[in-house]
N, C-alpha and C positions, 0 to 999 in steps of 0.2 A: 549292498551294492547289488544297486535295482539300476543299472543306465537305462533310457529312457528317448529314445525315437518323435521329439515334437511334432505336432500338421505341422508345424511353420515350417519346420528344417523337411519333413514332406512332402509338402507345397511344393517350396524354391526345388527342392531338385526333380517332381516332378514337372513343372513347371505350369501348376496350376495354382487356381488358388486356394488358401488356407481352410474355404469355406464348400468349395467341390473335393478335399481331404475331406471334411467332416460326412458329409452325405455317402462318398465311398463307402468309411467306415461303414455308417447306418445300410447302406444300401448291402453293402456283402457279411452284413452282422457279423464286425471283424469285432475284435472286444482292446479295450480301450478303456483308458480311467482323463480324470478331470482334476486338477487344481490348479488353484489360483488360474481361477479363468483359462486353463491355457490345455488341454488338449495332449495327449502321448500315450504311447505304447511299445510293448518291447516287439523282439523279433518276432517273433510266430505271428501275427496282426501286420508287421512290416515286411514278411516274407510271402504272405496273400495280398499286403496291398501292391505293391513293388510289384514281385513277383519277377526278376530279376534271371536271365538265364544262365547263371554258374555256370563255369567248367572248372572240374576239378585244377588248383592247382596249389602249391607248393613253393609258401615265399620265405628264404632264407633272412634271418638278420646276423652277420655276421661281420666285425671287423677286429684286424689286432691290435685294439687302444681302448682300453678301458676309459670310463668316463664321459662315452659320446652321450648316452640316452639312447645306446642301442634297446636293453631290456623297456624300458618306460614304455620310447619310442611301440617296440610290437605287441606290450602289451593294448596302446591305447589304440591299437591297430586294428588288430581281436576285434577288443570290442565296436569300436564304431563299425568293422565289418557285418559282423554280427547286427547292427541294427538297422542294417541295408534288405534282412535277412539271409546271407550269410552261414551257414553250416559251419562250422570255425574247431576245428581243433590246434589249443596251442600244445606245444612241443619243445619241454624245457631239455634244455642240454650239460646248462650251463653248474657244475657242481656245486657254485654258489647258491643254488635255488632262488634268487633274485623273483623271476616271473612269479615261480610257486611261494615266495610269500603274497607279493601283489594279491594272490585270487583266496590269499588266506586257508590253503591249505596245506595241513599236515603229511608232509611228503612217509613219514616211515612207518606212516598204517598203509603205504601202499608198496609196489615195486617200482623202481626206476629203469633206467636206459641198460646200467650196468649190469640189470638181474634179466635181462635179457638178452644178452649179449651171453652171458656166461647159460643159459640155457635151464632159469629156475624162475623163467614167468611168460605168459604168453606177453606179447603185445597190448593187446586189449584190456587183458587185467591190471594194465598201470594207469588205463584211463576215468578220469573223472570226472563225474560231470556239476557245473559250478554255477552253469545258468540254462536257461531250456536255450537251443542251439549253438552254446560254447562248453567241451570239454579240455581239458588238459591232462598233459601225460609228465606229471611231476619226477622234481630232481630233487636229489639231495645230495654230500657231500660224496656219500660213497661213488658217488660218479667221475671224480676226481683221476678213478684209474682206467675210464673207459678208454682213454688210446695204450693202455696196456693191455689189454683184452683183444683188443683191437687185433691189435701185433701178436699175440702169445696165440692168440687162432690163425693168425694167417686171414682174416679176412676180408675177403673182397668188396674194397670198398667204393666199386659204381654200383653194388648190391645193398648193403647192407641196410642202408635205413630205405632205399627206392622203397626195397620191399616190404618193409614194415608200413608205409608211409603206404602205398598203395592198395595191401590187405585191409585197408577199411579206406579205401575214395567209396564205395558205395555208400558214405553215414557223412562224407563229409564237402565242400566245396570249396573247404582253403583250410594249410595245413601249417599254422603260423610258429618254424621255430627258430627259437632262443638262445646262442653256439654261444663260449666264453671264449672273449675276446685271448687269442691266441690259435697258430697255425696247427694244433696237432691231428693224429688220425682222426678225430673225431668232426673233426671242424669240416673236416678234409669231406668227408663221407657224405655231413649238410650240402656240404655245396654239389657235391655227384648229383644225389639226389632233387636238386630244388632247379625248380622252374623260374626263379627270379629267386635273387637273391637285393638285399637295399643292407647296404652301407655308410650311417650314418656317419656325418660327421660333423665337428666342432670346431668352433674360431678357435683354431692352434695345429702353430705349425705340425703339435707333431702325433697329433691327428692326421692331417693331411700326412707327414710319413708314413701315416700303420697303414694309410687308403693305400698309399703307394703298393706296398707291404702285400695286404692284403690283396689288391687286384695281381699283381707280379703269381703271385703265389693261384690263384686261381684258373687264369689265363694256364699258365703250364698243366697244371694236372685236369684241362681242356683240351689239354691237347694232347697232352700223353693221352686219353681216355675218347680221342678223335668226339668231342662232343664242342656245341655251344651254350656258354651259358652264359644270363643276363642276369647281368652286373649294372644297377643302377646305385647312385648316388645318393645322397638327402642329404639336403648339409642341414641343420639342428642347433638348437640354444642362437640364432639369430638376436643377436642386440641394435638395433638400428641407432644406440647409444651411442657406439662405441665406434670404432675405425676398421678396427682387429676384425669386427665380424664384418663390417664391408668387403675392408682389404679381402678376406678369404676367399668369403662372396664372389671375385672380381678374379682370387685365384681360379675355380673351381671352375669357372665360366671358362675365361679366356684357356685351361690346360687343355693342349692338342686329346689326350687320351681321356681325361675326366667331364671337359664340359659335356662329349654326347651321351656321357652314360645320365648326368647329372637330374632329378625330375626339377617339376620347373615350381614343385611348389615345394615350398619349405615350411622348418617349425620354430615362431619364433622362442623365445624365453622366457619361461611361465613359473613364478613360481603355487601357479593352479597343479600341475603335474604331479609334484612333487605331495602337496597338504592333499589332496585328493586319496593320493593311497597312505600316507601314513593314517587316514580315517579309516580304509577298508573301504574307502567309496570308489567309484571314479571321475572321472571329469562329464563325465554325463548326466550325470547320479542326480544332477543340476539345474534346474531352467535358465541358472543367470548364462546369459550372453558372454562369449569372451572370446578371446582372440585362441586361444589352447584349442579349442573346438572348433573351431576355423580349421584351422591349421591343418590341427586331424585330419578333419573331416573330407579339406580338401587332398591331401595327401592320400588317404585310400580311395578318391575319387577316381585319382590320377595313378594310380601303384595298381586296379585292380579295373582300372578302362570302363569303370560305373557310367560314364554317360555312355559310351559305346551300348551298352548292354542295355540299356534305358528305351535307346532310338530302336535295340535290336539291328542292330547294324553292327557287321566285321572288323571297319576303320580305324582306326588310332586316331582318336581325337581325344584330346585331352584336356586339362582343367584350364589349361593356357589361353585356349579363345575366350572362356567367362570375362564377367566385367572386369575391370580396371581394381574394382575395393580390394577383389582377390589377393588373396598371399601369395604375386606369382615372383620373379626377381628383378623384371623391375620395377615394380613396384618397392623390392629390397633398395634397391640404390636408387632410386630417386629423392628416399628418405631423408636421406643423409642432408 
């Protein structure tokens, strides 16, 4: 697993030429590599080159519906954010441990969340270094009893995960949490700890129902705790060849509640994502241009407001204002 930020992508993001990126790398004596006549680099060089002023943020991926691509999306979101220089901690709370498997980490060798909640380990003890600037807190089947543990100990759900995550605030810019597709105590605690919740939805009516249930529960929890929780909807697995994809997207756009929460970028259906995971790689390990890479990149830029960070402004400018060749809802619907 060796994800790359290419000089070409860096130039597009920085709004300068590829040659200018080459010059900056050499002028600042930043490490980079070259292959197939392409210059590329990893997290550490990206952090020094872009110098984005990240503010600490906890982003949770959750929805009460399996098969929406939640873990795959969270995984690639974390990878790409890391390639923009963010120091990332991925926290796997799903007892299936799919994100842990994606990173090829053996969770049996490390403490997991249920061990921390039971007082048998400290949170920092379970953090595993995966690659420069990206760590993982793993999960395994033992976490299936987390809800029972939280109930048994009458844990304050508003504080339990929030306090754990804040304990490592100085070490990270971004914490990405992958939740199980349920509405148990652990998922509620994760929601209460979040600065942003991303709910991936695929072209499936049951996914819409899952989204409705998820947002209703989050709203209830937020009201009970007198807080605001930023919930964003990500349209995932869009297939321009099917009327179901177009119909579902239109439903989301026009929906009274979800329309205003819908991210302006979407993720197209792609076999590249599962293929990369199957090989123990990421989609950013290769140099080949692809729609999957573009979609994930735009998603990360919008969710983390990287354009605003690049400009050093606090205004909320999203990727929706970029050229039409980008993956936005308008371009998706016009493809019909």
